[in-house]
matplotlib code that plots the C-alpha trace (Angstrom):
import matplotlib.pyplot as plt

x = [271.5, 268.2, 270.0, 271.6, 268.3, 266.5, 269.3, 269.7, 265.9, 265.9, 262.6, 262.2, 260.0, 260.1, 259.4, 257.1, 254.1, 252.0, 251.4, 253.9, 252.4, 252.4, 255.8, 257.5, 256.0, 258.5, 260.7, 263.0, 266.7, 269.0, 268.3, 264.5, 263.7, 261.2, 262.1, 259.1, 260.4, 263.7, 262.2, 259.4, 261.5, 263.7, 260.8, 259.1, 262.4, 262.6, 259.0, 259.6, 262.8, 262.3, 259.3, 260.3, 258.9, 256.1, 257.6, 255.9, 255.4, 255.5, 253.7, 254.1, 250.9, 250.9, 248.3, 249.0, 249.6, 246.4, 244.4, 244.7, 242.5, 243.9, 247.5, 246.7, 245.1, 248.0, 250.7, 249.0, 247.0, 249.2, 252.7, 252.2, 253.2, 251.8, 251.6, 251.1, 251.4, 250.6, 252.1, 251.5, 254.4, 256.7, 257.2, 256.6, 253.0, 253.6, 254.8, 252.4, 252.6, 251.8, 248.5, 246.2, 243.2, 241.0, 243.8, 243.9, 240.1, 240.2, 243.0, 241.0, 237.9, 240.0, 241.7, 238.2, 237.2, 240.3, 239.8, 236.3, 237.7, 240.3, 237.4, 235.5, 238.6, 239.4, 235.9, 236.3, 239.7, 241.5, 244.6, 244.4, 247.5, 246.5, 249.3, 248.1, 245.2, 247.2, 249.9, 247.4, 245.4, 248.5, 249.3, 245.8, 245.8, 249.1, 248.0, 250.8, 251.3, 254.1, 256.7, 258.0, 256.2, 258.4, 261.7, 263.9, 266.9, 265.7, 265.8, 265.7, 268.5, 269.2, 272.5, 273.6, 275.6, 278.8, 278.3, 277.0, 274.2, 271.1, 267.8, 266.1, 266.2, 264.5, 267.3, 270.1, 272.8, 271.7, 274.6, 272.2, 270.7, 273.9, 274.2, 277.6, 278.9, 279.1, 282.9, 282.9, 279.5, 276.7, 277.2, 275.3, 275.4, 273.8, 271.2, 270.3, 270.1, 267.7, 265.5, 265.3, 264.3, 261.7, 259.8, 256.0, 256.1, 257.6, 254.9, 252.4, 250.1, 249.5, 248.6, 244.8, 244.6, 243.0, 245.0, 248.5, 249.3, 249.4, 250.6, 253.0, 253.1, 253.9, 256.8, 260.1, 261.0, 257.5, 257.9, 261.3, 260.1, 257.0, 258.1, 261.9, 262.4, 261.8, 260.3, 257.2, 254.1, 252.5, 249.5, 248.4, 248.0, 245.9, 242.4, 243.1, 245.2, 242.3, 239.8, 242.0, 242.6, 238.8, 238.2, 240.8, 239.3, 235.9, 237.4, 239.2, 236.0, 234.0, 236.7, 237.0, 233.3, 232.7, 236.0, 238.3, 240.6, 241.8, 243.5, 245.7, 248.2, 249.1, 250.2, 253.5]
y = [164.3, 163.4, 160.8, 159.3, 159.1, 157.4, 155.0, 153.9, 153.6, 155.9, 157.1, 160.9, 163.2, 166.9, 169.4, 171.9, 173.9, 174.4, 177.3, 180.1, 182.4, 179.6, 178.2, 181.6, 182.5, 180.4, 178.5, 181.3, 181.8, 183.7, 187.0, 186.5, 185.6, 182.8, 179.3, 178.4, 179.5, 177.8, 174.6, 174.1, 173.3, 170.9, 169.1, 168.7, 167.3, 164.8, 163.7, 163.3, 161.3, 159.2, 156.9, 153.7, 155.0, 157.5, 160.9, 162.4, 166.0, 166.8, 169.9, 171.8, 173.4, 176.6, 179.2, 181.0, 177.9, 175.8, 175.4, 171.6, 170.9, 173.8, 172.7, 169.1, 169.9, 172.2, 169.6, 166.7, 168.2, 171.1, 169.8, 166.1, 164.6, 161.1, 161.4, 164.3, 164.2, 167.0, 167.7, 170.6, 172.8, 172.0, 175.2, 176.8, 177.7, 181.5, 181.9, 183.6, 180.7, 178.0, 176.2, 176.7, 174.6, 176.1, 175.5, 171.8, 171.6, 173.2, 170.8, 167.7, 169.0, 169.5, 166.1, 164.6, 166.1, 164.6, 161.3, 161.1, 161.6, 158.8, 156.5, 157.1, 156.5, 153.3, 151.9, 152.6, 150.9, 154.1, 155.8, 158.7, 160.4, 161.6, 159.7, 160.6, 158.2, 155.5, 155.3, 155.0, 152.4, 150.4, 150.4, 149.4, 146.6, 145.2, 145.4, 147.7, 148.3, 150.8, 150.9, 154.1, 156.8, 156.7, 155.3, 158.0, 156.2, 152.9, 152.7, 156.4, 158.9, 162.5, 163.7, 167.3, 169.0, 168.6, 164.8, 164.5, 161.9, 162.7, 161.0, 162.4, 165.3, 167.6, 167.0, 167.2, 169.6, 169.2, 168.2, 167.0, 164.4, 163.4, 159.6, 159.7, 160.7, 159.4, 159.0, 157.2, 155.4, 155.2, 155.5, 152.3, 153.0, 156.4, 154.9, 152.1, 154.6, 156.8, 153.9, 152.7, 156.2, 156.7, 153.4, 153.8, 151.8, 154.9, 157.3, 156.9, 159.6, 157.3, 154.1, 154.7, 156.0, 153.7, 155.3, 154.7, 151.6, 153.9, 157.1, 156.0, 159.5, 161.5, 163.2, 163.5, 166.9, 168.3, 167.0, 168.5, 171.9, 172.0, 170.3, 170.3, 166.6, 163.8, 161.5, 163.7, 162.6, 165.3, 165.9, 168.9, 166.6, 163.9, 165.0, 165.5, 162.3, 160.3, 162.0, 161.4, 157.8, 157.3, 158.7, 156.3, 153.3, 154.1, 154.3, 151.0, 149.3, 150.6, 149.5, 146.1, 145.6, 147.1, 146.6, 144.3, 143.6, 147.2, 146.4, 143.8, 146.6, 146.9, 143.2, 143.8]
z = [68.2, 66.6, 64.4, 67.5, 69.4, 66.4, 65.6, 69.3, 69.7, 72.8, 74.2, 74.3, 76.3, 75.6, 78.3, 76.6, 78.0, 74.9, 72.4, 72.1, 74.8, 77.4, 76.5, 76.5, 79.9, 81.9, 79.5, 78.6, 77.9, 80.2, 78.4, 78.9, 75.3, 74.7, 73.5, 71.5, 68.1, 68.7, 70.0, 67.4, 64.2, 66.2, 67.7, 64.3, 62.9, 65.8, 65.3, 61.5, 62.0, 65.2, 64.6, 66.4, 69.7, 70.6, 71.3, 74.4, 75.6, 79.3, 80.5, 83.7, 84.9, 86.8, 87.8, 84.5, 82.3, 83.0, 79.8, 79.7, 76.7, 74.6, 75.4, 74.6, 71.2, 70.3, 71.1, 69.5, 66.5, 65.6, 66.5, 66.3, 69.7, 70.2, 74.0, 76.4, 80.1, 82.6, 86.1, 88.5, 89.1, 92.0, 94.0, 97.4, 98.0, 98.2, 94.6, 92.2, 89.7, 92.3, 92.1, 95.1, 96.1, 93.4, 90.8, 91.7, 91.4, 88.0, 86.9, 88.0, 86.1, 82.9, 83.4, 83.7, 80.3, 78.6, 80.4, 79.0, 75.5, 76.3, 77.3, 74.1, 72.0, 73.9, 73.4, 69.7, 69.7, 68.9, 70.3, 72.7, 73.8, 77.3, 79.1, 82.7, 82.0, 80.2, 82.8, 85.7, 83.8, 83.2, 86.9, 87.8, 85.2, 86.5, 90.2, 91.1, 94.8, 95.2, 98.0, 96.4, 94.4, 91.4, 90.0, 91.5, 93.1, 91.6, 87.9, 87.4, 88.0, 86.9, 85.5, 86.0, 83.3, 85.4, 85.6, 89.1, 89.5, 91.6, 92.5, 89.4, 86.9, 89.5, 92.0, 89.4, 90.8, 94.4, 96.6, 99.3, 97.0, 95.2, 94.4, 92.6, 89.2, 85.7, 86.1, 89.5, 89.3, 91.8, 95.5, 96.5, 100.2, 99.7, 97.4, 99.9, 102.7, 100.7, 99.8, 103.4, 104.7, 102.0, 102.0, 102.2, 105.5, 107.2, 106.0, 108.8, 107.3, 104.3, 106.2, 106.1, 102.5, 100.0, 97.1, 98.6, 96.5, 93.4, 95.1, 97.9, 99.3, 96.1, 94.5, 96.6, 95.1, 95.9, 99.5, 99.8, 98.4, 100.6, 103.8, 103.7, 103.4, 100.9, 103.5, 104.1, 102.1, 99.9, 102.0, 100.0, 97.0, 98.7, 97.8, 94.1, 93.9, 95.4, 93.0, 90.0, 91.0, 91.4, 87.9, 86.4, 88.3, 86.8, 83.3, 83.8, 85.0, 82.0, 79.5, 81.2, 80.8, 77.3, 75.5, 77.5, 74.5, 74.8, 78.1, 76.4, 75.5, 79.2, 79.4, 77.5]

ax = plt.figure().add_subplot(projection="3d")
ax.plot(x, y, z, "-o")
ax.set_aspect("equal")
plt.show()
């Protein structure tokens, strides 16, 4: 599989939550055993063999897995990932691993610390792998104004093990959000109906928000989990999304003033 990914020049992102104790808290096998010791040698082999594209790690933050800096350092310095991105867990608010208001505040503070490191690296012309910053800077640089929050149902789909195609990996296996199958192709009518229902123009709660061109209401799966429908904006995210966007705007402005050539990487 690694040879195939490398030879076909396929981008890879690995879902991994950090050091052994964090990875093995939720990412377990059916018998409850942890996955860290199984995952690690395979990831290291992937990183060694597949060098044509940056291999990224994607971390799910919970109330128990929330040491952003420690996780980042482990994944980059000890394992060797070139990029690390973080996202809060998608779950109903009553679960013990859900992030509450204080959890989001702590997450933004830790994001800010890594973002400051990213800025220093950028001003020195060096790479920093905090992809939450680089992705937002890229959108700011290109003047992105989103009609939809992500590529789900557009250029992104999720494929379940049985071959059904859904909006994204989070909806894979959901009959309600099925868009076809790998054998019969995409259901274009269902796809078009979804895109029409979920356009930012229909999210009236977002109309007065200055951050909506980059947010566009937030994750569909989060909305479905919290509010029962993909069309509902993620109102519980609004404050931290605005704060994070403001942080990235400040970083972009400082880079544009002090080291504008760094921003050329977002042109390609």
